[in-house]
N, CA, C and O atoms as CSV, one atom per row, in Angstrom:
chain,resi,resn,atom,element,x,y,z
A,1,MET,N,N,0.590,-1.024,-0.158
A,1,MET,CA,C,0.152,0.284,-0.216
A,1,MET,C,C,0.702,1.448,0.054
A,1,MET,O,O,1.366,2.052,0.896
A,2,ASN,N,N,0.251,1.530,-0.835
A,2,ASN,CA,C,1.201,3.692,-1.169
A,2,ASN,C,C,1.053,4.355,0.046
A,2,ASN,O,O,0.174,4.312,0.907
A,3,ILE,N,N,2.423,5.174,-0.097
A,3,ILE,CA,C,1.751,6.578,1.711
A,3,ILE,C,C,0.219,7.248,1.146
A,3,ILE,O,O,-0.785,7.443,1.830
A,4,GLU,N,N,0.341,7.422,0.204
A,4,GLU,CA,C,-1.118,8.245,-0.300
A,4,GLU,C,C,-2.502,7.757,0.020
A,4,GLU,O,O,-3.521,8.423,0.206
A,5,THR,N,N,-2.284,6.119,0.052
A,5,THR,CA,C,-3.543,5.252,-0.038
A,5,THR,C,C,-3.676,4.615,1.467
A,5,THR,O,O,-4.601,3.892,1.837
A,6,ARG,N,N,-2.724,4.972,2.138
A,6,ARG,CA,C,-2.004,4.803,3.826
A,6,ARG,C,C,-3.086,6.106,4.527
A,6,ARG,O,O,-4.005,6.032,5.342
A,7,VAL,N,N,-2.473,7.283,3.774
A,7,VAL,CA,C,-3.222,8.778,4.118
A,7,VAL,C,C,-4.720,8.358,3.993
A,7,VAL,O,O,-5.364,8.305,5.041
A,8,LEU,N,N,-5.151,8.146,3.174
A,8,LEU,CA,C,-6.749,8.072,2.906
A,8,LEU,C,C,-7.358,7.388,3.832
A,8,LEU,O,O,-8.486,7.533,4.302
A,9,ARG,N,N,-6.430,6.533,4.093
A,9,ARG,CA,C,-7.556,5.237,5.530
A,9,ARG,C,C,-7.549,6.037,6.319
A,9,ARG,O,O,-8.543,6.642,6.720
A,10,ILE,N,N,-6.263,6.204,6.736
A,10,ILE,CA,C,-6.379,7.276,8.473
A,10,ILE,C,C,-7.217,7.702,8.594
A,10,ILE,O,O,-8.150,7.395,9.335
A,11,VAL,N,N,-7.021,9.099,7.404
A,11,VAL,CA,C,-7.962,10.253,7.702
A,11,VAL,C,C,-9.785,9.840,7.531
A,11,VAL,O,O,-10.684,10.456,8.103
A,12,GLU,N,N,-9.972,8.639,6.588
A,12,GLU,CA,C,-11.234,8.306,6.582
A,12,GLU,C,C,-11.667,7.117,7.498
A,12,GLU,O,O,-12.763,6.570,7.373
A,13,GLU,N,N,-10.940,6.833,8.221
A,13,GLU,CA,C,-11.220,6.085,9.843
A,13,GLU,C,C,-11.618,7.126,10.671
A,13,GLU,O,O,-12.791,7.223,11.031
A,14,LEU,N,N,-10.303,8.337,11.190
A,14,LEU,CA,C,-10.707,9.218,11.901
A,14,LEU,C,C,-11.728,10.382,11.919
A,14,LEU,O,O,-12.012,11.106,12.873
A,15,THR,N,N,-12.319,10.411,10.395
A,15,THR,CA,C,-13.276,11.537,10.462
A,15,THR,C,C,-14.782,10.297,9.898
A,15,THR,O,O,-15.932,10.734,9.841
A,16,GLU,N,N,-14.475,8.922,9.574
A,16,GLU,CA,C,-15.791,8.024,9.362
A,16,GLU,C,C,-16.658,8.369,8.291
A,16,GLU,O,O,-17.841,8.075,8.123
A,17,ILE,N,N,-15.633,9.254,7.374
A,17,ILE,CA,C,-16.405,9.092,5.560
A,17,ILE,C,C,-15.678,8.499,5.207
A,17,ILE,O,O,-14.508,8.680,5.540
A,18,GLU,N,N,-16.109,7.371,4.240
A,18,GLU,CA,C,-15.677,6.904,2.971
A,18,GLU,C,C,-16.165,7.545,1.518
A,18,GLU,O,O,-17.261,7.937,1.116
A,19,ASP,N,N,-15.163,7.488,1.062
A,19,ASP,CA,C,-14.874,8.041,-0.548
A,19,ASP,C,C,-14.631,9.275,-0.577
A,19,ASP,O,O,-15.230,9.904,-1.450
A,20,LEU,N,N,-13.561,10.152,0.465
A,20,LEU,CA,C,-13.057,10.953,0.422
A,20,LEU,C,C,-12.039,11.177,-0.888
A,20,LEU,O,O,-11.448,10.123,-1.123
A,21,THR,N,N,-11.687,12.202,-1.762
A,21,THR,CA,C,-10.867,11.748,-2.815
A,21,THR,C,C,-10.045,13.038,-2.154
A,21,THR,O,O,-10.403,13.915,-1.368
A,22,SER,N,N,-8.467,12.689,-2.994
A,22,SER,CA,C,-6.970,13.364,-2.739
A,22,SER,C,C,-6.865,14.517,-2.489
A,22,SER,O,O,-6.159,15.015,-1.611
A,23,GLY,N,N,-7.762,15.209,-3.457
A,23,GLY,CA,C,-7.691,16.514,-3.643
A,23,GLY,C,C,-8.947,17.830,-2.911
A,23,GLY,O,O,-9.109,19.049,-2.965
A,24,GLN,N,N,-9.605,16.615,-2.257
A,24,GLN,CA,C,-10.738,17.409,-1.474
A,24,GLN,C,C,-10.273,18.292,-0.323
A,24,GLN,O,O,-9.333,17.951,0.394
A,25,LEU,N,N,-10.937,19.425,-0.154
A,25,LEU,CA,C,-9.984,20.313,1.157
A,25,LEU,C,C,-10.817,20.005,2.589
A,25,LEU,O,O,-11.843,20.614,2.891
A,26,LEU,N,N,-10.332,19.179,3.245
A,26,LEU,CA,C,-10.344,18.691,4.023
A,26,LEU,C,C,-10.702,19.960,5.039
A,26,LEU,O,O,-11.743,19.900,5.693
A,27,LEU,N,N,-10.094,20.751,5.120
A,27,LEU,CA,C,-10.050,21.860,6.172
A,27,LEU,C,C,-11.286,23.013,5.803
A,27,LEU,O,O,-12.118,23.344,6.648
A,28,ASP,N,N,-11.271,23.436,4.734
A,28,ASP,CA,C,-12.093,24.204,4.062
A,28,ASP,C,C,-13.446,23.505,3.978
A,28,ASP,O,O,-14.453,24.208,4.063
A,29,GLU,N,N,-13.560,22.232,3.824
A,29,GLU,CA,C,-14.880,22.028,3.483
A,29,GLU,C,C,-15.542,21.410,4.871
A,29,GLU,O,O,-16.726,21.103,4.731
A,30,GLY,N,N,-14.903,21.141,6.374
A,30,GLY,CA,C,-15.153,21.167,7.753
A,30,GLY,C,C,-15.138,19.484,7.511
A,30,GLY,O,O,-16.008,18.795,8.042
A,31,ILE,N,N,-14.206,18.956,6.769
A,31,ILE,CA,C,-14.321,17.492,7.084
A,31,ILE,C,C,-13.015,17.056,8.132
A,31,ILE,O,O,-12.929,15.965,8.696
A,32,LEU,N,N,-11.938,18.286,8.258
A,32,LEU,CA,C,-11.287,18.265,9.720
A,32,LEU,C,C,-11.428,19.141,10.300
A,32,LEU,O,O,-11.324,20.239,9.752
A,33,ASP,N,N,-11.823,19.001,12.100
A,33,ASP,CA,C,-11.600,20.438,12.894
A,33,ASP,C,C,-10.069,19.974,13.391
A,33,ASP,O,O,-9.254,19.141,12.994
A,34,SER,N,N,-10.117,21.010,14.529
A,34,SER,CA,C,-8.950,20.930,14.677
A,34,SER,C,C,-8.512,19.868,15.855
A,34,SER,O,O,-7.320,19.650,16.073
A,35,LEU,N,N,-9.678,19.152,16.682
A,35,LEU,CA,C,-9.513,18.044,17.309
A,35,LEU,C,C,-8.929,16.541,16.441
A,35,LEU,O,O,-8.054,15.769,16.831
A,36,THR,N,N,-9.721,16.468,15.205
A,36,THR,CA,C,-9.458,15.436,14.243
A,36,THR,C,C,-7.783,15.752,13.804
A,36,THR,O,O,-6.962,14.846,13.658
A,37,THR,N,N,-7.496,17.111,13.643
A,37,THR,CA,C,-6.363,17.223,13.328
A,37,THR,C,C,-5.463,16.852,14.152
A,37,THR,O,O,-4.523,16.285,13.595
A,38,ILE,N,N,-5.376,16.955,15.322
A,38,ILE,CA,C,-4.519,16.362,16.547
A,38,ILE,C,C,-4.295,15.043,15.993
A,38,ILE,O,O,-3.259,14.496,15.614
A,39,GLU,N,N,-5.596,14.626,16.034
A,39,GLU,CA,C,-5.670,13.324,16.004
A,39,GLU,C,C,-5.000,12.399,14.819
A,39,GLU,O,O,-4.260,11.415,14.824
A,40,LEU,N,N,-5.528,13.077,13.960
A,40,LEU,CA,C,-4.621,13.119,12.436
A,40,LEU,C,C,-2.789,12.664,13.013
A,40,LEU,O,O,-2.219,11.573,12.978
A,41,ILE,N,N,-2.296,14.029,13.506
A,41,ILE,CA,C,-1.324,14.143,13.991
A,41,ILE,C,C,-0.425,12.896,14.902
A,41,ILE,O,O,0.585,12.204,14.774
A,42,THR,N,N,-1.035,13.030,15.440
A,42,THR,CA,C,-0.922,11.744,15.963
A,42,THR,C,C,-0.398,10.415,15.728
A,42,THR,O,O,0.702,10.006,16.100
A,43,LYS,N,N,-1.507,9.608,14.911
A,43,LYS,CA,C,-1.880,8.567,13.904
A,43,LYS,C,C,-0.438,8.411,12.792
A,43,LYS,O,O,0.186,7.387,12.514
A,44,LEU,N,N,-0.203,9.908,12.290
A,44,LEU,CA,C,1.080,10.017,11.365
A,44,LEU,C,C,1.801,10.035,12.246
A,44,LEU,O,O,1.240,9.101,12.819
A,45,GLU,N,N,2.535,10.265,12.855
A,45,GLU,CA,C,3.302,10.711,13.942
A,45,GLU,C,C,3.888,8.518,14.104
A,45,GLU,O,O,4.942,7.901,13.948
A,46,GLU,N,N,2.750,8.222,14.401
A,46,GLU,CA,C,2.836,6.716,14.865
A,46,GLU,C,C,3.073,5.692,14.183
A,46,GLU,O,O,3.900,4.811,14.420
A,47,ASP,N,N,2.087,5.814,12.997
A,47,ASP,CA,C,2.292,5.009,11.517
A,47,ASP,C,C,3.293,5.240,10.976
A,47,ASP,O,O,3.896,4.294,10.469
A,48,PHE,N,N,3.769,6.415,10.896
A,48,PHE,CA,C,4.697,6.452,9.558
A,48,PHE,C,C,6.749,6.702,10.539
A,48,PHE,O,O,7.859,6.850,10.028
A,49,GLY,N,N,6.524,6.664,11.276
A,49,GLY,CA,C,7.745,7.114,12.619
A,49,GLY,C,C,8.529,8.693,12.404
A,49,GLY,O,O,9.705,9.013,12.577
A,50,ILE,N,N,7.424,9.439,11.988
A,50,ILE,CA,C,7.725,10.965,11.700
A,50,ILE,C,C,7.188,11.845,12.420
A,50,ILE,O,O,5.965,11.803,12.558
A,51,ASP,N,N,7.838,12.715,12.970
A,51,ASP,CA,C,7.931,14.371,14.051
A,51,ASP,C,C,7.367,15.258,13.505
A,51,ASP,O,O,8.100,16.016,12.870
A,52,ILE,N,N,6.383,15.455,13.503
A,52,ILE,CA,C,5.808,17.033,12.889
A,52,ILE,C,C,5.972,18.255,14.158
A,52,ILE,O,O,5.783,18.454,15.358
A,53,ASP,N,N,6.312,18.681,13.295
A,53,ASP,CA,C,7.015,20.110,13.927
A,53,ASP,C,C,5.951,21.183,14.363
A,53,ASP,O,O,5.156,20.361,14.820
A,54,THR,N,N,5.628,21.808,14.472
A,54,THR,CA,C,4.683,22.957,15.131
A,54,THR,C,C,4.930,24.172,13.770
A,54,THR,O,O,4.190,25.116,13.496
A,55,ASP,N,N,6.153,23.781,13.114
A,55,ASP,CA,C,6.048,24.872,11.342
A,55,ASP,C,C,5.202,23.960,11.356
A,55,ASP,O,O,4.138,24.463,11.718
A,56,ASP,N,N,5.074,22.794,11.144
A,56,ASP,CA,C,4.444,22.127,9.770
A,56,ASP,C,C,2.748,21.923,9.949
A,56,ASP,O,O,1.891,21.515,9.167
A,57,MET,N,N,2.707,22.271,10.965
A,57,MET,CA,C,0.726,22.257,11.204
A,57,MET,C,C,0.592,23.772,10.688
A,57,MET,O,O,0.677,24.838,11.298
A,58,SER,N,N,0.402,23.538,9.627
A,58,SER,CA,C,-0.031,24.526,8.605
A,58,SER,C,C,-1.755,24.339,7.984
A,58,SER,O,O,-2.206,23.224,7.723
A,59,HIS,N,N,-2.486,25.487,7.834
A,59,HIS,CA,C,-3.652,25.169,6.748
A,59,HIS,C,C,-3.674,24.132,5.535
A,59,HIS,O,O,-4.410,23.193,5.228
A,60,HIS,N,N,-2.185,24.905,4.814
A,60,HIS,CA,C,-1.989,24.029,3.104
A,60,HIS,C,C,-1.751,22.398,3.632
A,60,HIS,O,O,-2.335,21.492,3.038
A,61,ASN,N,N,-0.720,22.071,4.954
A,61,ASN,CA,C,-0.126,21.315,5.355
A,61,ASN,C,C,-1.334,20.179,5.188
A,61,ASN,O,O,-1.159,19.152,4.532
A,62,PHE,N,N,-2.697,20.528,5.931
A,62,PHE,CA,C,-3.323,19.687,6.135
A,62,PHE,C,C,-4.761,19.552,5.581
A,62,PHE,O,O,-5.650,18.862,6.079
A,63,ASN,N,N,-4.857,20.387,4.377
A,63,ASN,CA,C,-5.974,21.027,3.519
A,63,ASN,C,C,-6.476,19.618,2.846
A,63,ASN,O,O,-7.647,19.242,2.904
A,64,SER,N,N,-5.057,18.640,1.975
A,64,SER,CA,C,-5.806,17.659,1.359
A,64,SER,C,C,-5.065,15.982,1.463
A,64,SER,O,O,-3.892,15.733,1.743
A,65,ILE,N,N,-5.837,15.290,1.238
A,65,ILE,CA,C,-4.998,14.379,1.399
A,65,ILE,C,C,-3.337,14.298,0.515
A,65,ILE,O,O,-2.321,13.796,0.993
A,66,GLU,N,N,-3.450,14.878,-0.716
A,66,GLU,CA,C,-2.402,15.334,-1.248
A,66,GLU,C,C,-1.323,15.792,-0.659
A,66,GLU,O,O,-0.235,15.218,-0.702
A,67,ASN,N,N,-1.645,17.311,0.180
A,67,ASN,CA,C,-0.522,17.879,0.946
A,67,ASN,C,C,-0.103,17.081,2.174
A,67,ASN,O,O,1.020,17.287,2.635
A,68,ILE,N,N,-1.086,15.991,2.869
A,68,ILE,CA,C,-0.269,15.896,3.747
A,68,ILE,C,C,0.370,14.087,3.433
A,68,ILE,O,O,0.962,13.328,4.201
A,69,THR,N,N,0.016,13.935,2.278
A,69,THR,CA,C,0.871,12.729,1.736
A,69,THR,C,C,2.084,13.430,1.553
A,69,THR,O,O,3.017,12.775,2.016
A,70,GLN,N,N,2.459,14.572,1.028
A,70,GLN,CA,C,3.647,15.536,0.489
A,70,GLN,C,C,4.366,15.396,1.979
A,70,GLN,O,O,5.210,14.582,2.355
A,71,LEU,N,N,3.841,16.290,2.561
A,71,LEU,CA,C,3.990,16.491,4.166
A,71,LEU,C,C,4.959,15.147,5.064
A,71,LEU,O,O,5.847,15.200,5.915
A,72,VAL,N,N,4.126,13.804,4.237
A,72,VAL,CA,C,4.805,12.576,5.581
A,72,VAL,C,C,5.782,12.314,4.461
A,72,VAL,O,O,6.654,11.551,4.877
A,73,LEU,N,N,6.024,12.743,2.866
A,73,LEU,CA,C,7.058,11.830,2.484
A,73,LEU,C,C,8.451,13.196,2.428
A,73,LEU,O,O,9.604,12.911,2.102
A,74,ASN,N,N,7.972,14.745,2.846
A,74,ASN,CA,C,9.394,14.904,3.003
A,74,ASN,C,C,9.813,14.672,4.625
A,74,ASN,O,O,10.881,15.116,5.047
A,75,LYS,N,N,9.018,14.048,5.360
A,75,LYS,CA,C,9.496,13.860,6.770
A,75,LYS,C,C,10.302,12.373,6.603
A,75,LYS,O,O,11.460,12.175,6.970
A,76,THR,N,N,9.471,11.446,6.005
A,76,THR,CA,C,10.449,10.238,5.823
A,76,THR,C,C,11.733,10.364,4.862
A,76,THR,O,O,12.638,9.531,4.926
A,77,ASN,N,N,11.760,11.292,4.096
A,77,ASN,CA,C,13.133,11.286,3.355
A,77,ASN,C,C,14.117,12.415,4.081
A,77,ASN,O,O,15.158,12.868,3.606
A,78,LYS,N,N,13.660,12.665,5.043
A,78,LYS,CA,C,14.832,13.538,5.664
A,78,LYS,C,C,16.023,12.496,6.214
A,78,LYS,O,O,17.042,12.945,6.741
């Protein structure tokens, strides 16, 4: 399973929403709220063995599956 698919499944599990798309605007559409975003960060750190810094916690980085995937890729390639 590739990273984007894993990220998508994590978000679907946390939000209990199926059939999300990679480019869907998760924050702008209210799919992710502040609490769910914190839960997502914790799950990403655990599942991928990464540390997401305060500097990484931007609207842009968490507004879509694509952006979250890119963040994880950047963190795993360091």
